[in-house]
N, C-alpha and C positions, 0 to 999 in steps of 0.2 A: 499526522493523523491516524488513528487508529482504526485500521482496515485488516481483512481477511481475505485471503485470494482465494476464490474459488475453494471454500473450506469443506469441512470434513467429508460430506457424501461425493463432493465431486476432487478430494484427496487436498492434503495439506501441500499445495504448490510450491513450497518452500525449501530449499537446503542441500544433502552432502552424501558422500560415497567416494569409491575408490579411482584412480586415476592416474595420469602421469603428466610430469612438468619438467622443463630442464632445471639440470643438478643447481640447487642453491637459490632458485625463485620461492620456492615455498617457505624456506627460512624468512627470505624478505620480508616476503608479505604478511607473515606471522607477526615479524616484530613491527611491521607498522600496525597490525591490528592490534595489535596488546598495548602498543604506546597510544594508540588511540582511545582504548576503551577507560583509559583512564583521565581523559578529558571528561568530566561529568556538565556533559552538555544538556543539561536539563534548562526547560526555559525560567528565567528569573535570576539565573547563575554567572552568567554573562563570560561563558568559556568557549563559546562556538569560535570566536573569533582566535584563539590561541589556538585551537586545533588547527583551522582553517589555516595557520602561518604554518604550524607543524606539517600539515599535506605538501604546503606549497613547498617547502625546501626538501621535500622527498622528493619532488619533480624536478627542483634546480639541480638536485645533487645528483641527479641521471642526464642534466644536460641542457633541460629548458631554460630559457631565460626567463628570468626574474620579470622581466617587462612583460612577459607574454600572460603573465599570471596575476588577474587582478582579485583582491579581496575587498570588496565592498561594504563597508559598516552598514547595517539596517537596524537603526536601536542597539537593543543589546546584543543582537545576533550579526550573520554576515552571508553574505554570497561571494561564493569562490568561483573564477571564471577562467578558465583555460583556454586560448584560442591555438589550436595547433595547425601552423597553415601545410597546406599540400601541394601537389607541383600539378594537379591537372584543373581541369576547367567544370569538373561535377560540382553541383550545390553542397552545402557544408552538411556535417551531419552532428547530431549532439549526444552525449552521454551524461545521463543525470544519475543524482542519488542526495541522500541527507545526512547531514553530520549531527541534528539533534537528536536528541534520545528521549524516552518518557521519564519520569520520576520513578527511582526506587529507594526504598526505605532499608538501611542497613539492617535494622533490627528486624526485618522480617526475610532477610537472607541469610543460606548458609553461606556464603563466603561473601567478602566485601564486594559490590555488585560494580563499584570503580575501581577494578583491581584485577586485568584478567587473571586466571588461574586455571590451570589443566590439572584436569582430575577425572581418571578412568578414560581415557581417551577423548574428551571433551575440552572444549575451552569457555569456562563460565565467564561473564560480567554481562552489565546491562549495556543492550545498543550491539555485543559480540554478533549478535542475529541481524537485527533491523537499527541500521543498516551499516553499520560499520563494517560488516562482513563483505560486501560486494563492493562498497567504496574501496576499501583497501585492497581488496583484488584489482578494481579500475585501477589503481593509481600506480599499483607494481608493477601494471601491465603495461601499462605508458609508459613508463619510467623502465622498463626492461626494452620495450621496443624503440624507445628513442636512444636509450644508450650503445643499441646494437646498430645503430645507423638506419632504421627504419623510416620511410619517408613517405606520408600517407599520398593518396592520389588526390584527395579532397581535404577541407580544413575540417579538424575535430575541432568540436567543441566542449568541455568539461565543464558542466553546471553544479555547483554541491550548494544544495540551500542548507539553511540553519535553521527553520522551523518549519518544517513538514508535519510533525506533531500535533502545531497547534495551530499557528495562524496563517500561515502558507503566504505569506508576505514577502518573503524573498524568491518565493516560485513563480510568481506575478511577475515580479522584476526581471527574473531571468526568461519566461518567457515571452514578453517584451523584447528582451534583447537578443532572443533567439529568431525572433520574426525579421527583425531589422537586419539581420546575419543573411537573411534569406536561407534558414538551414530546413532541409530536406525534411527530414524525420528524427526521432529523439527514442533514445533507446534508455529505459529508466531500468534502472539497477534494482530498484527496490519493490518490483513486482514480477509476477510470472515465477517461472523456477520448476525445479522435478521434485517427483513423489517418491519414495521408498518403502516397499514393504517392511514387515516387521523382522523378516532377516535379511534386510538391507538389498534386496532385489530391485530394481528401479523398475517402476511400474508406469512410467510416463512424464510429460514436461508440458507445462501450459505456458502459452506465450499470451501474456496479458496484453488483448488489443482493445476493453473495453473496460469502463467503470460507473460503477452507482455513483450519484450523487450525494454528497452530502448537506444535510441541512439539521440546526437544530431549532426548535419550536418553542418559545417559551409561552404558555396557557396560562391566565391570568383571571381569577376571582375576587372583586370587592363588594363588600357592603358593610353596613355601619356598625355590624359586630352587636356587643352590650353584652350582661352579665350571664354568665352561664344557667344561672337558677331560673332565667327567662327565656328558654329556648323558642327563638324565631326560623322561620321556612321562607326562602331556601338559605343553607347555610352552605359557607364559601367551602368548606373541607370536602361535605358532601359532595357538592357541585363538582369539584375537581376529579372526586374519587371517582363519579358515575363517569364523567369526561376519561378517565384513565381507562377506566372498565372499556366502555366502548370500543375506545382504540387499541387496546391490547387484543379484542377480539376480533377486530377487522381484519379481512383480507382483500389486498388491492386485485384487480382484475390482471390476472395471468398475462405473461408480454415474451416476447420471443423476437431474436435477434440472429442474424447469420452468425456472431460469435457465440450466443450460448444455443443453436443448433447444432453447430458443429460441435460444442465442449461436450452436450449431452447425448449425442451421438455416438462418440468415443467412449466415453465412461459409460455408459449404459451397454454398450457390447462388452465392456473390459467387466463390470462387475455381476453381471447378469444376476439372477433372483427378482423379488419383486419389485425393488428398486431399479435394477436397470431396466424391467420393463417397463418401468413407469417414465425415465428419462428416454427413451426408446419412443413410446407412444407419443409423450408430449413433444418431443421433436417432430413428430410426424403430422399431428393434431394438438395444437395449443389451445382447444378447445373440450379435449379428453378429459371429461369429471372426474373418473377415477385415477388417473395419472396426476391430476392438478392436487385430489386429495393425499396421494401418497407423499409427493412431493413436500406440500405444503406442508405436512407432519413431521419433516425433517429438518433440525436448523440448518442444514447446509444444500436443502432442496428450495425452499424456498426464498432463499435470497436471491437465488437463480432466475426464477420465473415472475417476479414481481418486484414491486416495490413494497417497502416494509417500513414502517412505523411503529415505535415501541416506546413506551414511559419507562424513563432513565431516573429521574430525579423529581420531589416533593418536598416543597416546603408549607406551613401555613400554619397560622394562629400567632398569638403574642404573648399568651398567659393560660395557666390550666381552669382557672376560674372563669375566662373569658370568652364569648363568641369571638370566631375567628374574624377578624376585619378583612381579610386578605391571604388567599393559597395561591400557589404556583406551582406549577408543572411541567417537566422538561421534557419533551417528545424529541427523540432522533432518529428522523427518516433517512433512508439510503432508496434513492430514487431510480427508477428503471432508465439508461441511456435513452434520450432525447424527449424525455417528457419534462414539462418546464415545474418549477417551484409554483407557480400561479395556479396549475392546475390541480398540486397538491394541497395547497393551503383552502384551496375551493372543495376539495371532497373532504375533507378535515372540518370546515365549518358545516357544512350538511350533516355528516357523521353527528356531531357533537349535537348540533340543532339547538344550541342555548345563546338567547342573545347577549346575555349578560356573560359571556365567558370572552375574553379577547384573546385570538389569534394572530400571534408575529411569529414570522422567521427573526433570530435571532442572530445566525451565522449559517450562512449557506454558498456552497461552492458552484461553479458553472456545472451546465447540464450539457456536455458535447455529446454528438453519437460518437460509436464506438470508429476505431483507426480502420480503414481497408488493409485487407490481407496481402500486402505487397508480395507479389514472386518473389523480388530482389532478397526481401527479410526474412522470408520463410526459410527460404532456401538457407542463407546463412546460420541463420537459429538451428536449422536442421543440422549444419553440418559442424558447427560447435558442439551441440550436444552428441553427434554421432563421435566426435573425436574423443570422447572418456566413454559411451556406452554406446554402441553400433546397436541398429535396430529399435531404439526408443522412441517412439511416435511424440511429432508436436503437437500438440492441439489447441487450437485459440480458447481463450478462458477471456470470463469477465468477472472483474474483481468486485466483491460485494462491498467492500470499503472506498477509501478514495486516497490518492497519490498525488504526486507532483503534475503528474501526467495528464489531470485532468485542464490545468492552466493551457497546455500546449495545446492539447486538442481542442479548445477553446478559440483557441488563434489560427487553428486550421492546420498545425503541425501534428501529420502522423506520429503518433508514440506507442511506442513496445515495451511491456514490462520483459525483462530479459536476465532475470537473476541468473546465477550460475550454481546458485545451492541446489542440491538434492537433500530431504532428509525424511526421516519417519515422521508420522504427526504425533507419535508418542514423545518427541523431541523436539517440539516446537516449542517454546515458550517464550516467544518475542510478546513484550508489554505486559509477561507476567514476573515471577516469582523463578530465580535463578537461571535465566536466560542462558542457554549455551548453543553450542554447534559442535560437531566432530570434526577433530582436527584433520580426518582424513578429505575434508571438504576442499582443502585451500589447495592442493595439486591440480585437482581438476576442475577448481574453480577457472585457475591460472588459464589454462587450457581450453577451456571455454572462452573466457575474454579474449584473448590472443587471436584466437580462431575468429571469433565475430567481427572484432576490430579490423582486422586485415582485409576479409574478406569485403567487408560494407567501405573500407576507404580504398579499395584500389582503385 
């Protein structure tokens, strides 16, 4: 699913920088990543199962038993599930990521999107960042730990989903399997991460502990239509246009939780200026009108303080010389954690205030509350970040988009976005043209995951 993790104003918390890893690790991990990009795991192409088999072969080659890695077909996609049995009595932990990617048209790209190509210190390719980078780093780290003789103190479950960018079906299945296995918490490689300034200096790390709920609404108007030379009122397209304008201009009531208060406070202190002051003021008083106005005017600010709904697609009419018999509008909403789809639907109905307009949610994900900021998780993430970048602060953040974490949180499994990527905002092209990651990201990412896994699997 398309998402933005604490976007521009709160820094693009995804991606790369200098670091260390044991000799040979980076080359092995890069090979896994490059081969992974070659699988065009776009919805409808049926390539996810083959990619899953490749990842399984990498794990089996490191010493995992083939029987411990299940690849379960789910339609044209698949669910990969590794169980690494531990020696202790602690409840299991889970690590997740997704194998699918969004579409990429080769005609629009400078390079073949489904071939990993090195150029100028970067590796280009669709999914090279979202999410095959961290998937490859996790697989390489687990393989390295297994081959070195490491035995976890608790069971480790690796879940790799196959349709995170679209339907989320495999993640629903995984979350149920995790719940049945008694998983204590989940680390999501497809969330959180670090930010670099324009000079590649680390400026912070975001631990994703909450996310907004994704909902698509279909708003429909139908009427008899007729000949365009005999205009009637109301006109279906005009009605839809009026509704679209109301929704575009509408601002939901600002909200705050312990995650966004922490992220706004940390970011506001760091960036200073009018925006920093607004962040600090809102964190102190969520009713501060001046702070709300400043944050609401910034694309990266409004998503952090309230539910957002925006028109994204529109269709209508059937002939240029006929009155429209039908018009449809798609509204995409990102609902603040803890608020229901039903409540937002009711608010939209009241806003549009037109009984002839039908409003229905056609795609909705769960609306779980934020995950608790557990001491063991915070300490382990802090140690993993410090292993490469001493002194860089870890700040809880809320994703403005959605990820597989939502399905785990919905079943009561605390979930945390712990991507190992550090990246400059200007290098972030996930879901866009010429997606890339700095090659220098690989070595520190391996160290990040090694520290994080070994700390939490004691």
